[in-house]
C-alpha positions in Angstrom: 123.8 94.8 24.8 120.7 92.9 26.0 117.5 94.2 24.4 114.8 92.3 26.3 112.5 95.3 26.7 112.8 96.5 23.1 112.0 93.0 21.9 108.9 92.9 24.1 107.9 96.3 22.9 108.2 95.3 19.3 106.0 92.3 19.8 103.4 94.3 21.5 103.5 97.1 18.9 103.0 94.6 16.1 99.9 93.2 17.8 98.6 96.7 18.6 98.9 97.8 14.9 96.9 94.7 13.9 94.1 95.4 16.4 93.9 99.2 16.2 92.1 101.3 13.5 94.3 103.4 11.4 92.7 106.7 12.4 93.5 106.0 16.1 97.0 105.0 15.3 97.4 108.3 13.3 96.1 110.4 16.2 98.6 108.7 18.6 101.4 109.3 16.1 100.4 113.0 15.7 100.4 113.5 19.5 104.0 112.2 19.7 105.1 114.4 16.8 103.5 117.5 18.3 105.2 116.8 21.7 108.5 116.4 20.0 108.1 119.8 18.3 107.1 121.5 21.5 109.2 122.7 24.4 107.4 120.3 26.9 108.9 117.2 28.4 112.6 117.7 27.5 113.8 116.5 31.0 117.0 117.2 32.8 120.5 116.9 31.3 123.6 115.0 32.6 125.3 117.3 35.1 122.1 119.0 36.3 121.3 119.0 40.0 118.4 116.7 40.6 115.6 118.4 42.6 115.0 116.8 45.9 111.6 115.5 46.7 109.6 113.6 49.3 106.7 111.4 48.0 104.4 108.8 49.4 105.1 105.2 48.3 102.5 102.6 47.4 102.9 100.8 50.8 102.1 103.8 53.0 105.6 105.2 53.7 107.5 108.1 52.2 110.7 108.4 50.3 113.0 111.4 50.2 115.5 111.3 47.3 118.4 112.9 49.1 118.0 110.5 52.0 118.2 107.6 49.6 121.3 109.1 48.0 123.1 108.8 51.3 123.1 105.0 50.7 124.1 105.2 47.0 123.1 106.2 43.5 119.4 106.2 42.7 117.8 105.1 39.4 114.7 107.2 38.9 112.1 105.9 36.5 109.2 108.2 35.6 106.3 106.3 34.1 102.9 107.3 32.9 100.8 104.9 35.0 99.7 101.3 35.6 97.2 101.6 32.7 100.1 101.9 30.2 101.2 98.5 28.9 104.7 99.8 28.0 105.1 101.1 31.6 104.1 97.7 33.1 106.6 95.9 30.8 109.3 98.3 31.8 108.6 98.0 35.5 108.6 94.2 35.4 111.9 94.3 33.5 113.4 96.4 36.3 112.1 94.0 38.9 114.0 91.2 37.2 117.3 93.1 37.6 116.5 94.6 41.0 119.0 92.4 42.9 121.7 93.4 40.4 120.9 97.1 40.9 121.3 96.6 44.7 124.6 94.6 44.2 125.9 97.6 42.2 125.1 99.8 45.2 122.1 101.5 43.8 118.4 101.8 44.6 115.4 101.9 42.2 112.5 104.4 42.5 109.6 104.6 40.1 107.3 107.6 40.0 104.0 108.3 38.3 101.2 110.8 38.8 98.8 108.1 39.8 97.2 108.3 43.3 98.5 105.9 46.0 95.6 103.4 45.5 96.4 103.0 41.8 100.2 102.9 42.6 99.5 100.1 45.0 97.5 98.3 42.3 100.5 98.7 39.9 102.8 97.4 42.6 100.7 94.3 43.4 99.9 93.5 39.7 103.6 93.4 38.8 104.9 92.1 42.1 107.3 95.0 42.4 109.7 95.0 45.3 111.0 98.6 44.9 109.7 102.0 45.7 106.6 103.0 43.6 105.8 106.6 44.4 102.8 108.8 43.8 103.4 112.3 42.3 99.8 113.5 42.3 99.6 116.7 40.4 102.9 116.0 38.6 104.7 118.4 40.9 108.0 116.5 41.0 107.8 115.6 37.3 107.4 119.3 36.5 110.6 120.1 38.4 112.3 117.5 36.2 110.8 119.2 33.1 108.8 116.2 32.1 105.2 117.2 32.1 103.0 117.7 29.0 99.3 118.0 28.4 97.5 115.3 26.4 95.9 117.0 23.3 92.1 117.1 23.3 91.7 114.6 20.4 93.8 112.1 22.3 91.8 112.6 25.5 88.7 111.8 23.5 90.4 108.5 22.2 91.3 107.5 25.7 87.8 108.2 27.0 86.3 106.2 24.2 88.5 103.3 25.2 87.3 103.7 28.8 90.7 104.9 30.0 90.2 107.7 32.5 93.6 109.1 33.2 92.1 111.9 35.3 90.6 109.3 37.7 93.9 107.4 37.9 95.7 110.6 38.7 93.2 112.1 41.1 93.0 115.4 39.2 91.3 116.9 36.1 94.4 118.1 34.2 95.0 115.2 31.8 98.7 115.8 32.1 101.4 113.1 32.1 105.2 112.9 32.5 107.3 111.9 29.5 108.7 108.5 30.2 112.2 109.1 31.4 115.0 107.4 33.3 117.7 109.1 35.3 120.6 107.9 37.5 121.2 110.4 40.2 124.7 110.0 41.8 125.3 110.5 45.5 126.3 114.2 44.9 122.7 114.8 43.7 123.7 115.3 40.1 122.3 113.5 37.1 124.9 111.0 35.9 122.7 109.4 33.2 119.5 110.4 31.4 117.2 108.9 28.8 114.2 111.1 27.9 112.2 110.5 24.8 108.8 112.1 23.9 107.8 108.8 22.3 106.5 106.6 25.1 107.5 103.5 23.1 111.2 104.5 23.2 112.7 103.9 26.7 116.1 103.1 28.2 117.0 99.4 28.2 117.1 98.4 31.9 120.3 96.3 31.3 121.9 99.5 29.8 121.0 101.5 32.9 122.4 98.7 35.1 125.7 98.7 33.1 126.0 102.5 33.6 125.2 102.2 37.3 128.1 99.8 37.7 130.5 102.4 36.4 129.7 104.9 39.2 
């Protein structure tokens, strides 16, 4: 199995650990552990019916999931936002295999709680050619059981770093979706899922593609 994304993550994590004070690293680790022990962000399971949705995309249109499913299976990638380096690496990796996803009969849709302006910035920054949708308020992510609140101590860390998630998302909740990947088959059911509370643990896009080819 190809592991391009994992290798890029490992390289980034090594540099991050060298540059980041231990106390901040510990707070980030604690937040992940607390989320893992909570009931938040567990996602859907294989066989579940995927909730339909209609969301605005970064280029001014709208996308309805069930309309897309009339053309073939849909890969849904829920990401935290364009401010997240792991998300950007993941999105760029999907862009690299977008033609292969289309050849397999599928479509790719990425969703974050960022407002349309920030979604457009993410699209342009990474030269993305697939649908990048804005789920302001995390309403769709909530239906997919992915939403969790950032703990106050982590909000303080983000603010100290100048990262205003609330401004990116256009609300004051400081909530995010767990990074998750689903393949929704044409019957609307989840055929594949990868949901981890640790934002550094994500599905390898090549693995997602391989599964898509089996549908």
